[in-house]
C-alpha angles and dihedrals in degrees: 000000000000110000128233109232112247090223097050129080111251119239126214091246090062089072133069095186130055133175115204117220134174119218111248128213092246091059099062124085138209089290090058092243132105110286109248096240092059092070089072087055088051089052092049092048090051092048088057088055090047090060090052089051088055087052090242122140094212105215095041092046095051091048089051092049091050098239147051140232121256126189111245100172139007126188131179136189118199117212103159141348134259121219139208116298094006117140113234132189115211113202123205125192131173105232102178142359113204130181096287102354141066130201122213125192115211129188135181115219133191100195105311094337119102110219102174134003138172149137136272117200115199129190120210106224145156106285094227105036096026088222110156117254132186113273104256113253091235092057091043090053092048093053095047092042094053092051088051090056098254122154114260099203139037129203121221118200121199150104129315090252088062104036104017098102093056095040091050093051091054095044092048091054096044106034105025104029101030104029095032095230108164110259091231089061094048100054119060140158092260091077091073094056108031130081118263132201126200127183118215130189122227092269090059099254116145111236111168141007145186140165139225128209138158115274098180129336108299094011125089128198125217117204147154091047108174137162125190113255097248093057101045110124092034124101099260095094091051091049091054091049092049092049091052093048091049089051088052091053091050090053091053101253115153098198139023129204135186141178106242125197107236091243089060098044093102091053092056093040089058088053092057102266123138129209115249121189134349131316113275137183121252121173089345093303127108111249138174129202114243130186142185137177120253 
């Protein structure tokens, strides 16, 4: 990873990841500009997005790695001020991974102009004693791989016998536990015969799932699309959708349809789907049918 000099002004092209924020009324001060302390909150918010970009559900990942990250040092340099309602892009870049520490460079941009930048130094340590521990090699590889432009997730496509345990775990958490869909409505005989897709991060954790089956000759149906809560808004749901559509093309289907929850309509619209027909109720949740050509 090539470092950004601490004395130089960062440029947008120095960053692979950005989190977009809008300045809120509560964040400005008597000078009608963002109060200086809020920029650390902006950095922290963007770091949360950075973990999603790495396809890492933070709490579960740290528990699996046997530690946690604690801030050791934070520095900021103020170049200009942000104002109410302005849209800001907060860049995050991993600059260095040491034995037990990691250094992130963060920068707040308004368009191409850098307003504030600085560094956050974290120490990986035992969660209870806070005794420093070596950064696990898996996490080290993830951080360096992301900054090199590598993919953070992979999608496996296969039968229920192969992927069912992971798909079931995700669907249970999202549909049954979170959305309160009755279990008897969630599980059906189609699972045994249709094609499933599951997205995994580079530590092997299952993140998202969906399935593909024939609706009528020439038309496939995608269903049971679910993403764990911590990774919503990342790309893993789209990657599962793309994998299922590609599987449909390979099987000769000319069109694919799905029943989208209204809250997810925008997600499918951005993937090229169009609404067809009125809103209807399915499992107590408002849905709409959406279609696209393959």
